[in-house]
DOZA-766300 format. One line per 2 residues: number of its first residue (from 1); their letters; for each residue x, y, z of N, C-alpha, C, O. Coordinates in pm, whole numbers, padded with zeros to 5 digits. Layout:
# DOZA-766300
NUM> a> X Y Z X Y Z X Y Z X Y Z | ...
# end
This chain:
# DOZA-766300
1> xx> 07192 09027 06272 07159 09020 06371 07193 08868 06459 07252 08855 06567 | 07128 08757 06364 07202 08633 06398 07327 08663 06404 07347 08685 06523
3> xx> 07423 08677 06346 07582 08624 06327 07630 08684 06459 07731 08653 06523 | 07507 08809 06498 07612 08876 06640 07560 08780 06779 07641 08737 06861
5> xx> 07436 08759 06786 07399 08682 06916 07426 08508 06869 07467 08442 06965 | 07414 08459 06791 07448 08287 06759 07588 08264 06826 07674 08350 06804
7> xx> 07620 08154 06908 07737 08098 06939 07783 08175 07031 07905 08170 07050 | 07700 08268 07115 07778 08380 07248 07702 08347 07339 07579 08334 07338
9> xx> 07820 08323 07463 07674 08330 07593 07654 08488 07630 07691 08597 07587 | 07563 08428 07749 07531 08561 07793 07599 08631 07842 07571 08751 07833
11> xx> 07723 08589 07919 07852 08682 07957 07933 08723 07823 08023 08806 07837 | 07909 08678 07708 07979 08718 07635 07903 08878 07550 07953 08963 07477
13> xx> 07783 08861 07599 07697 08931 07506 07630 09042 07632 07524 09102 07614 | 07695 09052 07732 07663 09118 07831 07533 09223 07844 07527 09346 07854
15> xx> 07435 09118 07837 07321 09194 07825 07225 09241 07981 07141 09329 08000 | 07301 09110 08097 07217 09119 08170 07268 09266 08262 07379 09316 08244
17> xx> 07173 09317 08353 07169 09457 08434 07168 09401 08587 07068 09351 08639 | 07307 09419 08657 07278 09396 08755 07267 09235 08791 07183 09197 08873
19> xx> 07307 09192 08761 07289 08996 08756 07336 08997 08887 07446 09048 08908 | 07255 08939 09005 07331 08908 09102 07387 08756 09052 07334 08696 08959
21> xx> 07519 08694 09140 07556 08538 09109 07495 08445 09139 07533 08329 09124 | 07376 08484 09194 07270 08359 09212 07133 08403 09134 07071 08476 09213
23> xx> 07066 08390 09022 06948 08442 09081 06846 08385 09094 06823 08317 08994 | 06733 08374 09205 06644 08257 09192 06562 08281 09074 06589 08166 09040
25> xx> 06511 08308 09009 06450 08298 08884 06530 08185 08805 06470 08087 08761 | 06666 08204 08790 06788 08070 08774 06790 07907 08845 06813 07798 08792
27> xx> 06750 07948 09000 06720 07829 09073 06605 07751 09021 06592 07632 08994 | 06515 07869 09014 06416 07809 08961 06345 07681 08824 06265 07589 08809
29> xx> 06457 07774 08747 06512 07684 08592 06522 07546 08625 06467 07440 08596 | 06610 07587 08691 06700 07446 08744 06658 07343 08780 06686 07233 08733
31> xx> 06576 07372 08879 06421 07288 08996 06344 07271 08843 06395 07169 08797 | 06291 07299 08790 06196 07314 08766 06195 07283 08582 06096 07247 08519
33> xx> 06303 07305 08537 06313 07291 08390 06214 07387 08300 06183 07358 08184 | 06164 07516 08375 06106 07621 08288 06117 07702 08372 06158 07673 08485
35> xx> 06068 07878 08319 06102 07969 08359 05999 08035 08305 05993 08030 08182 | 05895 08110 08374 05757 08190 08315 05726 08321 08350 05680 08355 08459
37> xx> 05761 08422 08222 05782 08546 08213 05777 08633 08366 05686 08695 08421 | 05975 08597 08417 06048 08685 08473 06045 08821 08456 06092 08815 08343
39> xx> 06032 08919 08470 06100 09043 08537 06223 09027 08474 06250 08907 08470 | 06338 09119 08407 06456 09177 08426 06482 09281 08334 06405 09287 08238
41> xx> 06547 09340 08340 06637 09446 08245 06746 09399 08132 06839 09321 08147 | 06715 09453 08043 06809 09364 07922 06857 09478 07910 06788 09580 07903
43> xx> 07022 09471 07904 07118 09579 07787 07080 09556 07659 07065 09439 07621 | 07066 09629 07601 07075 09638 07410 07246 09738 07402 07312 09813 07474
45> xx> 07256 09651 07213 07373 09666 07174 07412 09845 07192 07528 09883 07209 | 07306 09932 07186 07307 10084 07158 07351 10090 07306 07411 10195 07326
47> xx> 07338 09984 07456 07390 10050 07587 07237 10064 07639 07215 10049 07759 | 07116 10097 07535 07018 10103 07638 06929 09993 07725 06970 09877 07718
49> xx> 06867 10006 07769 06792 09953 07883 06680 09925 07850 06628 10014 07783 | 06621 09843 07868 06496 09784 07844 06483 09679 07980 06554 09631 08069
51> xx> 06307 09676 07918 06227 09562 08052 06173 09440 07970 06079 09444 07891 | 06246 09334 08001 06191 09202 07975 06128 09123 08081 06144 09110 08202
53> xx> 06035 09067 07975 05983 08925 08062 06050 08785 07997 06024 08758 07879 | 06135 08698 08073 06201 08631 08044 06174 08469 08074 06188 08408 08180
55> xx> 06128 08422 07942 06079 08271 07986 06145 08170 07905 06206 08202 07804 | 06139 08064 07939 06225 07964 07935 06197 07808 07950 06155 07766 08057
57> xx> 06220 07724 07845 06166 07578 07841 06298 07520 07809 06396 07587 07776 | 06294 07386 07822 06444 07255 07745 06327 07250 07723 06215 07271 07770
59> xx> 06431 07184 07558 06372 07106 07507 06490 06993 07453 06600 06986 07507 | 06455 06916 07354 06501 06894 07296 06541 06922 07135 06457 06924 07046
61> xx> 06667 06939 07117 06677 06958 06945 06806 06929 06920 06916 06963 06965 | 06752 06835 06811 06847 06743 06688 06941 06636 06780 07057 06601 06764
63> xx> 06825 06593 06904 06926 06478 06995 06963 06577 07082 07029 06534 07176 | 06939 06716 07083 07073 06798 07235 06955 06807 07318 06843 06774 07277
65> xx> 06984 06862 07465 06874 06929 07517 06958 07044 07521 07072 07064 07563 | 06866 07118 07462 06878 07239 07407 06790 07357 07547 06705 07314 07625
67> xx> 06841 07509 07543 06706 07556 07634 06655 07686 07536 06736 07754 07473 | 06527 07707 07533 06484 07787 07437 06451 07919 07538 06377 07922 07636
69> xx> 06535 08029 07477 06475 08117 07605 06400 08263 07511 06461 08307 07414 | 06279 08321 07548 06154 08408 07463 06207 08490 07629 06240 08466 07745
71> xx> 06179 08614 07517 06229 08771 07557 06117 08794 07501 06092 08762 07384 | 05996 08883 07618 05922 09014 07589 05939 09162 07604 05959 09197 07720
73> xx> 05937 09220 07550 05922 09398 07572 05870 09419 07640 05763 09391 07587 | 05833 09467 07776 05728 09481 07826 05772 09622 07924 05731 09645 08038
75> xx> 05874 09714 07840 05894 09829 07850 05782 09980 07857 05792 10087 07917 | 05676 09922 07760 05542 09995 07766 05456 10001 07831 05374 10090 07854
77> xx> 05477 09853 07884 05381 09792 07997 05370 09862 08160 05292 09904 08245 | 05556 09832 08116 05586 09874 08249 05574 10043 08301 05566 10088 08415
79> xx> 05576 10100 08192 05589 10252 08210 05487 10258 08236 05448 10302 08344 | 05401 10208 08132 05220 10233 08147 05193 10155 08366 05149 10246 08437
81> xx> 05206 10082 08409 05238 10037 08515 05245 10180 08631 05172 10223 08721 | 05387 10223 08565 05452 10269 08637 05381 10381 08653 05340 10391 08769
83> xx> 05354 10459 08589 05230 10607 08557 05082 10536 08587 04974 10596 08582 | 05096 10421 08614 04950 10362 08648 04925 10450 08870 04864 10523 08948
85> xx> 05044 10345 08840 05100 10380 09020 05071 10512 09035 04981 10563 09101 | 05175 10576 08954 05165 10744 09017 05087 10780 09004 05059 10862 09091
87> xx> 05009 10764 08924 04856 10811 08926 04775 10788 09009 04720 10884 09064 | 04742 10653 09046 04698 10590 09207 04767 10658 09296 04691 10700 09384
89> xx> 04884 10689 09314 04935 10749 09437 04938 10907 09469 04971 10977 09565 | 04881 10932 09327 04888 11085 09362 04739 11130 09383 04698 11234 09435
91> xx> 04653 11006 09320 04501 11026 09354 04470 11008 09528 04417 11075 09617 | 04515 10922 09518 04546 10901 09745 04538 11007 09780 04443 11061 09837
93> xx> 04672 11065 09741 04714 11178 09803 04581 11294 09802 04535 11327 09911 | 04537 11339 09703 04444 11432 09619 04320 11374 09724 04227 11441 09768
95> xx> 04349 11224 09751 04226 11202 09804 04152 11231 09939 04042 11277 09972 | 04337 11153 10045 04332 11228 10152 04333 11378 10220 04287 11428 10323
97> xx> 04420 11430 10092 04407 11565 10150 04249 11650 10109 04225 11754 10171 | 04182 11617 10039 04052 11618 10000 03967 11599 10115 03864 11666 10131
99> xx> 04013 11499 10205 03912 11417 10271 03965 11526 10421 03883 11583 10493 | 04080 11531 10435 04128 11634 10562 04083 11744 10578 04044 11804 10678
101> xx> 04098 11794 10380 03981 11942 10395 03851 11927 10441 03813 11996 10536 | 03778 11849 10390 03646 11804 10421 03615 11833 10516 03536 11921 10549
103> xx> 03704 11724 10608 03705 11686 10772 03669 11851 10846 03572 11891 10911 | 03820 11931 10791 03843 12069 10868 03719 12092 10854 03660 12086 10961
105> xx> 03623 12128 10721 03515 12207 10677 03417 12141 10755 03374 12190 10859 | 03375 12013 10700 03288 11984 10843 03253 12031 11003 03146 12047 11062
107> xx> 03445 12050 11057 03453 12037 11196 03387 12202 11224 03307 12224 11315 | 03439 12316 11124 03452 12455 11081 03288 12463 11077 03227 12539 11152
109> xx> 03206 12357 10963 03052 12411 10978 03016 12370 11105 02941 12449 11163 | 03052 12252 11176 02983 12198 11310 02991 12359 11432 02910 12441 11476
111> xx> 03119 12334 11442 03156 12491 11553 03065 12587 11512 03002 12648 11598 | 03044 12615 11372 02934 12736 11346 02825 12724 11386 02758 12812 11440
113> xx> 02785 12585 11360 02689 12580 11363 02639 12603 11529 02549 12675 11570 | 02727 12517 11602 02707 12496 11761 02699 12678 11812 02611 12721 11886
115> xx> 02821 12772 11747 02769 12868 11793 02659 12970 11768 02614 13065 11831 | 02628 12899 11624 02454 13000 11575 02404 12902 11695 02336 12985 11755
117> xx> 02393 12808 11755 02268 12762 11802 02243 12842 11944 02138 12872 12002 | 02401 12867 11980 02447 12914 12114 02365 13024 12125 02276 13042 12208
119> xx> 02420 13134 11988 02336 13275 11972 02195 13246 11991 02132 13293 12086 | 02154 13183 11917 02010 13150 11864 01925 13119 12032 01813 13162 12059
121> xx> 02012 13034 12125 01945 13026 12271 01957 13134 12344 01857 13196 12380 | 02068 13170 12374 02088 13336 12384 01985 13449 12381 01940 13520 12472
123> xx> 01953 13445 12212 01832 13528 12161 01731 13506 12237 01692 13575 12331 | 01682 13398 12193 01572 13289 12241 01565 13405 12398 01506 13511 12418
125> xx> 01650 13323 12477 01667 13374 12651 01619 13523 12658 01537 13568 12738 | 01690 13596 12552 01650 13742 12587 01520 13792 12530 01468 13887 12589
127> xx> 01474 13752 12446 01350 13732 12419 01246 13729 12441 01145 13795 12415 | 01299 13571 12542 01150 13529 12655 01159 13618 12811 01076 13626 12901
129> xx> 01278 13672 12799 01301 13751 12943 01223 13861 12930 01144 13890 13019 | 01242 13977 12757 01182 14065 12709 01025 14051 12659 00940 14136 12631
131> xx> 01024 13968 12659 00818 13947 12619 00861 13982 12457 00770 13942 12384 | 00922 14017 12414 00917 14037 12236 00949 13945 12154 01037 13858 12164
133> xx> 00840 13977 12034 00825 13928 11926 00932 13910 11795 00911 14018 11740 | 01019 13852 11724 01102 13908 11620 00999 13885 11513 00913 13797 11517
135> xx> 01014 13971 11421 00959 13976 11304 01111 13987 11141 01233 14005 11154 | 01047 13972 11040 01159 13949 10955 01039 13969 10839 00931 13910 10831
137> xx> 01107 14092 10736 01004 14146 10655 01082 14112 10548 01200 14137 10569 | 01049 14048 10403 01113 14051 10267 01031 14106 10161 00931 14051 10115
139> xx> 01095 14253 10114 01040 14334 10060 01037 14290 09890 00951 14327 09811 | 01107 14238 09872 01081 14212 09775 00958 14054 09700 00899 14031 09594
141> xx> 00973 13992 09822 00889 13922 09836 00688 13882 09824 00599 13811 09778 | 00749 14057 09954 00597 14048 10038 00596 14002 10111 00474 13999 10130
143> xx> 00667 13913 10246 00628 13831 10320 00724 13848 10446 00845 13860 10465 | 00576 13840 10541 00628 13927 10680 00663 13724 10753 00583 13631 10747
145> xx> 00791 13723 10806 00775 13620 10872 00849 13692 11038 00915 13795 11053 | 00803 13586 11145 00777 13594 11266 00767 13460 11353 00745 13342 11328
147> xx> 00795 13542 11479 00818 13369 11584 00738 13345 11620 00640 13386 11558 | 00709 13252 11755 00601 13224 11825 00538 13295 11886 00416 13301 11896
149> xx> 00668 13394 11964 00621 13496 12047 00532 13639 11965 00453 13709 12027 | 00550 13650 11889 00484 13810 11799 00368 13720 11776 00266 13788 11768
151> xx> 00342 13572 11761 00212 13581 11706 00083 13549 11833 -00040 13549 11837 | 00193 13524 11924 00118 13512 12058 00115 13635 12118 00067 13607 12228
153> xx> 00138 13759 12117 00139 13869 12098 -00022 13967 12051 -00105 14031 12116 | -00009 13940 11943 -00097 13951 11819 -00244 13828 11850 -00352 13861 11802
155> xx> -00237 13715 11916 -00353 13609 11962 -00306 13527 11791 -00373 13424 11781 | -00236 13542 11695 -00253 13396 11618 -00178 13289 11716 -00126 13317 11823
157> xx> -00184 13140 11646 -00145 13051 11708 -00034 13013 11608 -00025 13039 11488 | 00042 12950 11685 00198 12917 11619 00187 12897 11455 00294 12863 11404
159> xx> 00109 12907 11391 00117 12852 11269 00120 12953 11137 00137 12930 11018 | 00096 13071 11209 00081 13212 11129 00191 13311 11137 00180 13433 11145
161> xx> 00371 13193 11134 00466 13248 11130 00514 13341 10987 00602 13426 10976 | 00436 13298 10903 00440 13374 10774 00346 13433 10700 00271 13357 10639
163> xx> 00323 13588 10685 00198 13591 10677 00296 13651 10536 00413 13642 10500 | 00125 13738 10468 00153 13882 10424 00156 13990 10423 00072 14057 10484
165> xx> 00283 14060 10334 00312 14209 10473 00164 14296 10439 00117 14345 10542 | 00068 14328 10292 -00022 14362 10342 -00151 14318 10399 -00255 14385 10399
167> xx> -00136 14196 10450 -00237 14165 10572 -00179 14219 10708 -00257 14264 10792 | -00033 14214 10731 -00031 14244 10875 -00047 14422 10901 -00078 14479 11006
169> xx> -00018 14480 10778 -00077 14657 10767 -00200 14676 10796 -00233 14792 10820 | -00274 14599 10799 -00417 14617 10820 -00420 14606 10952 -00515 14670 10998
171> xx> -00337 14534 11059 -00368 14520 11173 -00333 14665 11238 -00360 14686 11356 | -00298 14722 11192 -00195 14848 11250 -00363 14974 11264 -00420 15032 11171
173> xx> -00381 14976 11345 -00526 15037 11394 -00552 15182 11328 -00473 15273 11351 | -00660 15199 11250 -00665 15281 11131 -00599 15460 11161 -00554 15542 11081
175> xx> -00620 15466 11317 -00548 15617 11343 -00388 15628 11343 -00314 15726 11339 | -00368 15530 11347 -00211 15518 11375 -00177 15489 11215 -00068 15533 11179
177> xx> -00259 15418 11114 -00147 15360 11008 -00106 15434 10899 -00083 15380 10790 | -00093 15605 10926 -00053 15673 10813 00075 15730 10890 00161 15759 10807
179> xx> 00111 15751 11003 00245 15725 11115 00324 15677 11106 00441 15714 11104 | 00252 15528 11094 00308 15412 11084 00362 15363 10955 00447 15274 10954
181> xx> 00327 15404 10874 00380 15376 10738 00483 15487 10679 00562 15454 10590 | 00480 15605 10724 00572 15699 10728 00716 15705 10810 00803 15790 10785
183> xx> 00726 15621 10894 00793 15521 10984 00876 15450 10909 00994 15470 10882 | 00809 15374 10881 00880 15257 10772 00910 15324 10599 00982 15242 10542
185> xx> 00882 15420 10523 00902 15471 10441 01064 15539 10484 01169 15519 10423 | 01049 15603 10580 01163 15624 10625 01306 15603 10607 01407 15642 10547
187> xx> 01227 15459 10755 01338 15327 10705 01368 15294 10590 01488 15312 10570 | 01315 15253 10505 01315 15187 10393 01463 15269 10282 01571 15234 10233
189> xx> 01398 15361 10289 01429 15492 10223 01582 15643 10254 01656 15707 10180 | 01568 15638 10339 01699 15714 10379 01738 15633 10520 01785 15697 10614
191> xx> 01718 15513 10528 01803 15483 10624 01832 15467 10750 01923 15419 10818 | 01665 15552 10772 01653 15553 10931 01594 15435 11064 01495 15361 11058
193> xx> 01648 15444 11126 01584 15332 11218 01455 15321 11230 01398 15430 11234 | 01379 15215 11238 01262 15244 11258 01204 15201 11399 01196 15089 11451
195> xx> 01166 15331 11447 01071 15296 11549 00937 15393 11591 00937 15516 11584 | 00822 15308 11639 00769 15346 11679 00612 15268 11754 00572 15164 11702
197> xx> 00543 15321 11862 00518 15345 11975 00285 15346 11869 00223 15440 11819 | 00248 15205 11887 00137 15261 11800 00000 15140 11831 00040 15037 11886
199> xx> -00111 15143 11808 -00209 15025 11870 -00195 14962 11728 -00156 15023 11628 | -00233 14827 11736 -00228 14681 11687 -00342 14593 11702 -00336 14506 11789
201> xx> -00463 14607 11616 -00542 14507 11633 -00554 14391 11625 -00550 14331 11518 | -00571 14341 11732 -00517 14151 11762 -00618 14052 11655 -00685 14099 11564
203> xx> -00609 13901 11693 -00722 13886 11545 -00830 13854 11677 -00948 13825 11658 | -00788 13862 11768 -00961 13819 11867 -01023 13991 11873 -01093 14012 11972
205> xx> -01011 14065 11815 -01039 14217 11767 -01025 14301 11885 -01112 14386 11903 | -00946 14291 11955 -00866 14332 12100 -00798 14457 12084 -00723 14408 12000
207> xx> -00765 14555 12090 -00669 14695 12101 -00587 14640 12164 -00617 14563 12255 | -00453 14670 12124 -00351 14675 12235 -00255 14824 12179 -00294 14904 12093
209> xx> -00145 14829 12242 -00058 14881 12208 00124 14839 12239 00196 14821 12337 | 00131 14838 12165 00322 14772 12109 00388 14879 12080 00344 14984 12034
211> xx> 00531 14844 12117 00648 14950 12090 00742 14867 11947 00804 14761 11960 | 00731 14934 11837 00797 14828 11722 00931 14915 11731 00943 15035 11753
213> xx> 01015 14830 11710 01201 14859 11639 01215 14811 11538 01130 14724 11519 | 01289 14825 11449 01349 14760 11312 01464 14861 11234 01474 14983 11248
215> xx> 01540 14777 11152 01621 14854 11087 01682 14770 10946 01694 14647 10952 | 01718 14839 10826 01739 14737 10707 01852 14652 10765 01937 14684 10848
217> xx> 01830 14515 10688 01955 14417 10726 01988 14335 10594 02045 14227 10586 | 01933 14426 10481 02016 14381 10351 01957 14422 10240 01840 14388 10219
219> xx> 02033 14511 10138 02063 14576 10037 02044 14513 09946 02111 14410 09961 | 01977 14509 09828 02041 14448 09693 02155 14518 09650 02170 14628 09703
221> xx> 02263 14474 09545 02396 14551 09505 02344 14682 09437 02421 14777 09445 | 02230 14701 09373 02210 14854 09379 02168 14937 09516 02109 15045 09505
223> xx> 02195 14892 09620 02155 14979 09733 01976 14961 09762 01934 15021 09860 | 01883 14888 09686 01742 14887 09757 01750 14759 09856 01818 14657 09855
225> xx> 01652 14810 09941 01637 14737 10011 01552 14685 10026 01435 14721 10011 | 01602 14568 10064 01572 14409 10045 01454 14368 10166 01337 14332 10151
227> xx> 01540 14389 10298 01487 14287 10384 01504 14378 10511 01595 14461 10506 | 01425 14371 10624 01422 14468 10747 01376 14310 10820 01312 14211 10784
229> xx> 01453 14356 10947 01440 14275 11048 01417 14369 11215 01480 14471 11243 | 01313 14301 11307 01267 14399 11430 01221 14325 11561 01245 14215 11609
231> xx> 01164 14404 11589 01124 14353 11727 00974 14391 11754 00935 14490 11692 | 00860 14313 11855 00717 14391 11895 00718 14351 12005 00753 14233 12012
233> xx> 00685 14415 12130 00652 14467 12248 00517 14514 12298 00467 14626 12282 | 00459 14397 12370 00333 14503 12411 00370 14592 12516 00437 14575 12618
235> xx> 00334 14652 12487 00348 14800 12590 00162 14844 12665 00125 14924 12750 | 00106 14767 12598 -00052 14810 12630 -00044 14857 12815 -00069 14970 12856
237> xx> 00000 14728 12910 00007 14788 13062 00047 14941 13073 -00021 15028 13128 | 00157 14958 13017 00250 15083 13032 00168 15160 12922 00112 15239 12998
239> xx> 00124 15192 12804 00048 15298 12787 -00100 15322 12847 -00177 15407 12800 | -00134 15234 12964 -00278 15225 12992 -00191 15304 13099 -00236 15418 13111
241> xx> -00114 15287 13158 -00072 15332 13299 -00028 15437 13275 -00080 15514 13355 | 00076 15520 13175 00061 15647 13151 -00048 15735 13085 -00040 15858 13092
243> xx> -00168 15662 13008 -00296 15726 13024 -00350 15790 13161 -00384 15901 13201 | -00340 15657 13213 -00475 15697 13347 -00349 15786 13411 -00396 15842 13510
245> xx> -00218 15821 13397 -00180 15910 13484 -00213 16050 13431 -00262 16142 13497 | -00162 16050 13240 -00172 16140 13227 -00350 16200 13295 -00367 16295 13372
247> xx> -00424 16138 13254 -00625 16171 13261 -00581 16201 13436 -00630 16307 13475 | -00509 16136 13530 -00526 16175 13675 -00470 16321 13667 -00539 16421 13692
249> xx> -00329 16324 13628 -00268 16445 13620 -00386 16557 13568 -00395 16663 13631 | -00488 16532 13440 -00509 16682 13407 -00624 16679 13519 -00648 16792 13562
251> xx> -00714 16557 13587 -00827 16607 13696 -00736 16685 13770 -00757 16804 13749 | -00626 16661 13862 -00548 16747 13947 -00524 16812 13867 -00574 16740 13780
253> xx> -00500 16864 13832 -00516 16998 13714 -00617 17106 13708 -00607 17228 13713 | -00741 17007 13693 -00826 17079 13701 -00894 17129 13813 -00963 17231 13824
255> xx> -00852 16999 13937 -00918 17047 14056 -00872 17189 14167 -00927 17265 14246 | -00694 17153 14095 -00604 17265 14148 -00686 17462 14100 -00704 17569 14158
257> xx> -00714 17390 13931 -00762 17508 13952 -00861 17554 13966 -00876 17675 13981 | -00924 17497 13965 -01105 17504 14079 -01079 17556 14207 -01122 17661 14255
259> xx> -00991 17458 14267 -00951 17542 14434 -00909 17625 14409 -00962 17710 14480 | -00836 17672 14346 -00755 17833 14325 -00860 17952 14346 -00871 18032 14439
261> xx> -00954 17933 14197 -01081 17980 14155 -01131 18052 14379 -01132 18145 14459 | -01154 17936 14356 -01272 17977 14515 -01172 17987 14642 -01220 18025 14748
263> xx> -01049 17956 14635 -00964 18049 14729 -00981 18212 14680 -01013 18284 14775 | -00969 18269 14579 -00956 18339 14533 -01099 18411 14568 -01085 18505 14646
265> xx> -01219 18389 14530 -01349 18429 14544 -01403 18410 14710 -01498 18466 14764 | -01295 18301 14775 -01296 18314 14911 -01225 18436 15014 -01256 18478 15125
267> xx> -01130 18464 14929 -01045 18565 14968 -01086 18757 14922 -01040 18863 14965 | -01192 18726 14819 -01268 18861 14804 -01369 18846 14892 -01371 18930 14983
269> xx> -01464 18753 14892 -01531 18785 14967 -01504 18816 15101 -01581 18905 15136 | -01415 18777 15210 -01356 18808 15349 -01324 18945 15283 -01430 19007 15293
271> xx> -01274 18987 15248 -01219 19139 15204 -01325 19205 15205 -01316 19301 15281 | -01455 19194 15138 -01559 19268 15122 -01628 19258 15271 -01674 19355 15332
273> xx> -01628 19084 15332 -01672 19190 15469 -01613 19209 15563 -01670 19211 15672 | -01442 19236 15548 -01385 19290 15668 -01465 19457 15618 -01539 19514 15699
275> xx> -01441 19504 15505 -01447 19624 15444 -01661 19700 15496 -01711 19809 15521 | -01688 19620 15490 -01817 19625 15541 -01857 19632 15723 -01939 19691 15793
277> xx> -01746 19531 15741 -01765 19514 15917 -01688 19644 15982 -01681 19649 16105 | -01615 19775 15886 -01501 19855 15939 -01593 19965 16065 -01712 19998 16065
279> xx> -01521 19988 16128 -01631 20120 16239 -01597 20236 16170 -01493 20282 16123 | -01748 20279 16180 -01756 20499 16124 -01790 20565 16248 -01892 20569 16318
281> xx> -01664 20620 16256 -01688 20695 16400 -01770 20788 16411 -01780 20843 16521 | -01860 20837 16288 -01921 20941 16276 -02078 20880 16219 -02157 20940 16146
283> xx> -02086 20789 16257 -02236 20734 16260 -02247 20666 16376 -02167 20587 16427 | -02367 20709 16419 -02362 20649 16581 -02488 20534 16568 -02563 20528 16471
285> x> -02492 20460 16668 -02582 20382 16687 -02703 20404 16716 -02780 20310 16732
# end
């Protein structure tokens, strides 16, 4: 190799790749007398190209000014650097895409949250207008969840929005408990919508009439009922009015029957009186 290289100029060796007529680092070498780790592509004798760092120093050798050139192969380092740059670019692109996806997801979540909030407000408005309480029963956990309006209907304070289902069952009037339980079973087992008008005992001991409506909200993969949701409305005034109307109707029917009987008795008395007062031509006074 030494015999091939020694005594030949760079132009003769043709090792420079795309060498411009006047290299900037060549100018610096001429001005500073040295060159430190300048990158340059070098063509080897087999025609392949390697990446080199070129360094040069002026030195005196055998009473002559000589330039010592040092070439360091940095191909692997450059390839590693390029790979790292590519990886960084890819990572930045992925981070940018993930950031965009996350931003879109957050926007969607916020939009869904806003829609849910609006829906809850509408539902709250409807519930406030109708005066109904909302309940949610988790059969597996044995828990009964309700809103503040349900608590208000049953005379509980707002802290009782989670109760044990067994306790809630005790609030049903004893004369209606069996019928209510049967309707619940039909809803859970047969999928029949739950509808019931029955009496419940409030926390203060007073008894009210309620209208309960509910349905299955969630089932397990095997089809077993897990959750029911529904509403409760206080219909005491309506029920009392219905009872008063029924009692009034019953009294009116009773009075009507008595009046009918009295009229019949009066008619019969009138008929007897007329018969007794008829003139008998054969009877002389």
